[in-house]
Backbone bond lengths (Angstrom), bond angles and torsions (degrees), N, CA, C in turn:
res aa  C-N    CA-C-N  psi(-1)  N-CA   C-N-CA  omega(-1)  CA-C   N-CA-C  phi
1 M - - - 1.410 - - 1.575 116.82 -
2 P 1.306 114.40 -15.08 1.471 115.44 179.35 1.598 111.41 -66.56
3 E 1.327 115.47 -26.38 1.419 118.80 177.25 1.505 112.47 -65.25
4 L 1.309 114.16 -38.60 1.411 120.10 178.03 1.484 114.68 -65.71
5 A 1.281 115.89 -40.10 1.473 122.59 176.83 1.562 108.86 -65.90
6 L 1.345 118.20 -41.57 1.501 121.79 179.60 1.472 109.99 -64.66
7 T 1.330 116.18 -41.10 1.455 123.01 -179.96 1.546 110.41 -62.22
8 K 1.320 116.06 -48.97 1.470 120.28 179.56 1.552 110.78 -61.64
9 E 1.306 116.56 -40.32 1.499 123.44 176.78 1.527 108.94 -61.09
10 A 1.270 116.65 -48.65 1.515 118.98 -179.35 1.571 107.51 -63.96
11 D 1.259 115.86 -40.88 1.523 116.74 -176.33 1.554 109.75 -63.69
12 G 1.327 112.26 -41.35 1.466 117.28 177.47 1.538 113.30 -60.43
13 R 1.335 117.21 -41.29 1.417 122.37 176.38 1.513 111.64 -64.40
14 V 1.260 116.08 -46.21 1.518 119.28 -178.45 1.564 108.07 -64.55
15 R 1.287 118.69 -43.23 1.375 121.67 179.61 1.494 113.43 -62.18
16 A 1.350 117.03 -38.45 1.448 121.87 172.58 1.473 113.42 -60.54
17 E 1.341 112.50 -48.23 1.511 117.06 176.82 1.525 116.11 -57.38
18 V 1.302 111.94 -44.40 1.549 119.43 176.81 1.539 110.28 -61.17
19 L 1.267 116.94 -44.43 1.476 122.34 -178.62 1.553 108.55 -66.90
20 A 1.330 119.80 -36.36 1.439 121.77 176.99 1.518 112.00 -68.94
21 A 1.381 115.29 -38.99 1.486 120.09 174.42 1.489 112.48 -63.99
22 I 1.353 119.78 -39.44 1.475 122.93 175.76 1.515 109.66 -65.85
23 A 1.312 117.70 -42.55 1.537 115.52 175.53 1.464 113.80 -60.57
24 E 1.329 119.49 -38.43 1.415 122.51 178.58 1.589 109.30 -66.22
25 L 1.283 115.85 -41.46 1.484 118.50 178.37 1.467 110.15 -62.25
26 N 1.427 118.65 -41.74 1.397 123.56 -177.18 1.510 111.92 -67.57
27 A 1.341 115.92 -29.60 1.463 118.67 173.95 1.524 110.61 -67.03
28 L 1.286 117.79 -40.88 1.441 122.42 174.52 1.526 113.09 -60.30
29 V 1.336 113.29 -44.81 1.477 123.18 178.88 1.559 109.51 -58.45
30 R 1.316 112.80 -46.77 1.500 116.81 -178.91 1.496 112.29 -61.59
31 H 1.373 113.79 -43.73 1.478 120.61 176.63 1.483 110.00 -58.11
32 H 1.300 115.67 -50.69 1.517 120.04 -178.27 1.561 110.48 -56.67
33 N 1.348 114.79 -42.48 1.412 119.62 -176.17 1.545 111.73 -69.76
34 L 1.293 114.68 -28.82 1.481 118.48 173.74 1.526 112.53 -72.66
35 V 1.298 117.90 -40.46 1.486 121.15 -176.73 1.521 109.45 -76.96
36 I 1.277 121.17 -36.39 1.404 124.56 -176.75 1.526 108.14 -90.67
37 T 1.323 119.63 114.72 1.402 118.85 -172.24 1.586 114.11 -88.76
38 A 1.276 115.93 -17.94 1.462 120.90 178.39 1.510 108.70 -71.19
39 T 1.306 122.33 109.62 1.422 123.60 -177.49 1.508 114.71 -62.63
40 S 1.366 114.87 -19.75 1.490 117.53 178.97 1.517 107.34 -74.08
41 L 1.290 122.74 -14.39 1.457 122.66 176.52 1.542 113.67 -104.35
42 H 1.280 114.27 7.25 1.491 116.51 176.99 1.527 110.67 -71.49
43 V 1.305 115.70 146.78 1.451 124.23 -176.91 1.591 106.28 -104.18
44 P 1.292 116.79 134.81 1.494 118.41 176.16 1.557 110.46 -75.18
45 A 1.347 115.03 151.64 1.449 122.89 178.09 1.544 107.39 -67.61
46 A 1.336 115.80 151.76 1.489 121.22 172.89 1.445 112.48 -93.47
47 S 1.324 114.40 154.69 1.457 121.75 173.33 1.524 107.87 -136.91
48 L 1.313 115.27 155.71 1.510 119.16 177.97 1.516 108.53 -60.93
49 E 1.358 116.79 -43.63 1.469 120.02 -175.65 1.555 109.75 -65.88
50 G 1.329 114.72 -40.03 1.543 117.88 177.19 1.505 111.15 -63.77
51 L 1.319 117.50 -38.87 1.505 120.30 -177.54 1.547 108.57 -70.52
52 I 1.311 116.97 -38.66 1.494 121.92 177.08 1.575 107.87 -64.35
53 E 1.309 117.93 -42.41 1.449 119.97 177.94 1.515 112.47 -60.09
54 I 1.369 116.22 -44.08 1.481 120.69 -179.03 1.516 108.01 -67.78
55 A 1.326 118.98 -39.04 1.412 118.36 -178.38 1.525 114.12 -68.92
56 S 1.341 114.40 -27.65 1.503 123.13 -178.95 1.524 112.38 -82.60
57 A 1.306 116.85 -18.86 1.536 121.26 -177.34 1.543 109.67 -63.42
58 P 1.230 117.72 142.69 1.473 121.69 176.98 1.544 111.33 -67.43
59 R 1.256 115.30 143.65 1.432 125.30 -179.24 1.476 111.00 -78.72
60 R 1.324 114.50 142.11 1.553 116.74 176.10 1.485 110.96 -97.34
């Protein structure tokens, strides 16, 4: 069972790192959207769920 606990701990660390990276990305996106006034050039914020959905989508 120690392997399971170690895996869960590592998964938690990786998830936290990914969420922190997404937060940093979204801060850049918010800044971009403030600077660029044309709404057609605004970039949507990222989410973990959205990135997982994109990664799971079939390739063309």
